[in-house]
DRENDO-1510 file (C-alpha; in Angstrom, 1 decimal, always signed):
<recs>
REC; n; res; u; v; w
REC; 1; MET; +65.0; +184.3; +166.5 .
REC; 2; SER; +66.2; +187.3; +165.5 .
REC; 3; LEU; +68.9; +186.5; +162.5 .
REC; 4; SER; +70.9; +189.4; +162.0 .
REC; 5; VAL; +74.1; +189.8; +159.3 .
REC; 6; THR; +77.3; +192.1; +160.3 .
REC; 7; SER; +79.2; +193.0; +156.8 .
REC; 8; TRP; +82.6; +194.6; +155.7 .
REC; 9; PRO; +83.3; +195.2; +152.6 .
REC; 10; GLN; +86.5; +197.1; +152.4 .
REC; 11; ALA; +90.0; +195.2; +151.4 .
REC; 12; PHE; +88.4; +191.7; +152.7 .
REC; 13; ASP; +85.0; +190.9; +152.3 .
REC; 14; PHE; +83.9; +189.9; +155.3 .
REC; 15; ARG; +80.3; +189.0; +156.9 .
REC; 16; ILE; +79.0; +187.4; +160.1 .
REC; 17; ALA; +75.7; +186.0; +160.7 .
REC; 18; HIS; +74.1; +185.9; +163.6 .
REC; 19; GLU; +71.4; +183.9; +165.2 .
REC; 20; ASN; +70.4; +184.8; +168.8 .
REC; 21; ALA; +67.7; +181.7; +169.5 .
REC; 22; ALA; +69.6; +178.7; +167.1 .
REC; 23; GLY; +66.5; +175.8; +166.7 .
REC; 24; LEU; +65.1; +174.0; +163.9 .
REC; 25; THR; +63.9; +176.9; +161.2 .
REC; 26; VAL; +65.9; +176.4; +158.5 .
REC; 27; ASN; +68.1; +180.8; +158.1 .
REC; 28; SER; +68.0; +179.7; +154.9 .
REC; 29; ASN; +70.6; +181.8; +152.4 .
REC; 30; CYS; +70.8; +184.0; +155.0 .
REC; 31; LEU; +74.0; +185.7; +153.3 .
REC; 32; GLY; +73.1; +185.3; +149.7 .
REC; 33; SER; +76.2; +185.0; +148.3 .
REC; 34; ASN; +78.7; +182.1; +148.3 .
REC; 35; GLY; +81.8; +182.0; +150.4 .
REC; 36; ILE; +84.0; +180.6; +153.2 .
REC; 37; ILE; +83.8; +179.7; +156.7 .
REC; 38; ARG; +86.3; +180.5; +158.3 .
REC; 39; GLN; +85.1; +180.5; +162.1 .
REC; 40; VAL; +81.9; +178.6; +163.8 .
REC; 41; GLN; +81.3; +179.7; +167.6 .
REC; 42; VAL; +78.4; +178.0; +169.0 .
REC; 43; ASN; +77.2; +179.3; +172.2 .
REC; 44; ASN; +75.2; +176.8; +174.6 .
REC; 45; SER; +76.0; +178.3; +178.6 .
REC; 46; GLN; +72.4; +178.0; +178.2 .
REC; 47; GLY; +71.5; +174.5; +176.6 .
REC; 48; ASP; +70.6; +171.7; +179.2 .
REC; 49; GLN; +72.1; +168.9; +176.5 .
REC; 50; ASP; +73.8; +169.0; +173.8 .
REC; 51; VAL; +73.2; +171.3; +170.7 .
REC; 52; PHE; +74.1; +170.2; +167.0 .
REC; 53; ILE; +74.4; +173.1; +164.3 .
REC; 54; LYS; +74.8; +171.9; +161.6 .
REC; 55; ILE; +75.6; +173.6; +157.9 .
REC; 56; LYS; +74.8; +173.0; +154.6 .
REC; 57; ASP; +75.4; +174.6; +151.1 .
REC; 58; ALA; +72.4; +176.1; +149.7 .
REC; 59; LEU; +69.8; +177.9; +148.9 .
REC; 60; SER; +67.0; +176.3; +151.6 .
REC; 61; ALA; +66.9; +173.3; +153.3 .
REC; 62; ALA; +64.1; +171.3; +155.6 .
REC; 63; ASN; +65.4; +170.6; +159.0 .
REC; 64; ASN; +66.1; +166.9; +157.7 .
REC; 65; GLU; +68.2; +166.8; +155.3 .
REC; 66; GLU; +71.9; +166.3; +155.6 .
REC; 67; ALA; +73.6; +169.1; +156.4 .
REC; 68; ASP; +77.4; +169.4; +154.5 .
REC; 69; TRP; +78.6; +170.2; +158.7 .
REC; 70; ILE; +78.4; +169.5; +161.5 .
REC; 71; PHE; +79.6; +170.4; +165.5 .
REC; 72; ARG; +78.2; +168.8; +168.5 .
REC; 73; VAL; +78.6; +171.4; +170.9 .
REC; 74; LYS; +78.0; +169.6; +175.1 .
REC; 75; ALA; +75.0; +171.1; +177.6 .
REC; 76; GLY; +76.6; +174.3; +179.0 .
REC; 77; LYS; +79.8; +174.5; +177.0 .
REC; 78; ILE; +80.6; +177.8; +174.2 .
REC; 79; GLU; +82.4; +176.3; +171.3 .
REC; 80; THR; +84.6; +178.0; +168.0 .
REC; 81; VAL; +86.0; +176.6; +165.7 .
REC; 82; SER; +88.6; +178.3; +163.3 .
REC; 83; PHE; +89.2; +177.4; +160.1 .
REC; 84; GLU; +92.4; +178.4; +157.1 .
REC; 85; ASP; +91.9; +176.0; +154.1 .
REC; 86; ALA; +88.3; +174.5; +154.5 .
REC; 87; GLY; +85.2; +175.5; +155.1 .
REC; 88; ALA; +84.0; +176.7; +150.9 .
REC; 89; PHE; +80.1; +176.8; +150.3 .
REC; 90; SER; +78.9; +178.0; +146.3 .
REC; 91; ALA; +75.2; +177.6; +146.9 .
REC; 92; GLY; +74.0; +179.5; +150.1 .
REC; 93; LEU; +74.9; +179.5; +153.9 .
REC; 94; THR; +71.9; +178.1; +154.7 .
REC; 95; PHE; +71.9; +176.5; +158.6 .
REC; 96; TRP; +69.9; +175.1; +161.8 .
REC; 97; ALA; +70.5; +173.5; +165.2 .
REC; 98; THR; +69.0; +170.0; +166.8 .
REC; 99; ARG; +69.4; +168.2; +169.5 .
REC; 100; GLY; +70.6; +165.0; +167.4 .
REC; 101; ALA; +73.1; +164.7; +164.8 .
REC; 102; SER; +71.0; +162.1; +162.4 .
REC; 103; ASN; +69.2; +163.3; +159.8 .
REC; 104; SER; +65.9; +162.2; +161.3 .
REC; 105; ASN; +66.6; +164.6; +164.1 .
REC; 106; VAL; +64.5; +167.6; +164.1 .
REC; 107; THR; +64.0; +167.5; +168.3 .
REC; 108; ALA; +64.3; +171.4; +169.3 .
REC; 109; PRO; +67.6; +172.6; +171.6 .
REC; 110; SER; +66.9; +171.9; +174.9 .
REC; 111; VAL; +67.3; +174.9; +177.0 .
REC; 112; VAL; +67.6; +176.3; +180.7 .
REC; 113; THR; +64.5; +178.6; +181.0 .
REC; 114; ASN; +64.4; +181.6; +178.7 .
REC; 115; GLY; +67.7; +180.3; +177.1 .
REC; 116; THR; +68.9; +180.4; +173.7 .
REC; 117; VAL; +72.3; +178.5; +171.9 .
REC; 118; LYS; +73.5; +181.4; +169.9 .
REC; 119; VAL; +75.7; +180.8; +166.7 .
REC; 120; THR; +77.7; +183.3; +165.3 .
REC; 121; ILE; +79.2; +182.6; +161.5 .
REC; 122; LEU; +81.7; +184.7; +160.1 .
REC; 123; VAL; +81.8; +184.1; +156.5 .
REC; 124; ASP; +85.0; +186.0; +153.7 .
REC; 125; ARG; +83.4; +187.3; +150.8 .
REC; 126; ALA; +86.2; +188.2; +148.7 .
REC; 127; SER; +86.9; +184.6; +147.0 .
REC; 128; THR; +85.8; +181.2; +147.5 .
REC; 129; GLU; +89.2; +180.3; +146.5 .
REC; 130; THR; +91.2; +178.9; +149.6 .
REC; 131; GLU; +94.1; +180.6; +149.9 .
REC; 132; PRO; +96.0; +181.2; +153.2 .
REC; 133; ILE; +97.1; +185.6; +153.9 .
REC; 134; ASN; +100.6; +185.4; +154.7 .
REC; 135; VAL; +101.9; +187.4; +157.8 .
REC; 136; ILE; +105.7; +188.9; +158.5 .
REC; 137; SER; +105.2; +189.8; +161.9 .
REC; 138; THR; +108.6; +192.2; +163.0 .
REC; 139; GLY; +109.3; +192.0; +166.7 .
REC; 140; TYR; +110.0; +195.0; +168.3 .
REC; 141; ALA; +112.9; +195.9; +170.9 .
</recs>
């Protein structure tokens, strides 16, 4: 398991948390701050069963606690979920992966030999407000 965090502290303060081998080990407060989840990508292409990514607004959690967000990704698939006006968290970004959706399911994700479940979360740390950015586009002839 190797969690990495990348940030761009310019005009927009975005951070990316990427876990190469998501599982029962909880990634606690992985960004060290509050923010708004803008996108979650789960790569279960090496999974031989569905995986459930559980995200909690907390400094830490146990892998049998109730999550604030749960994302199900079918075996062999890569799914990306984008948020415009949702996904705000105030305590910390904490996440883990299991084979089932229930709180009591603490079974590790099932993958092919030497396979892993990869999770990438894009977070806007500039504000916990959920104001959309208006973009004006001009066509070119």
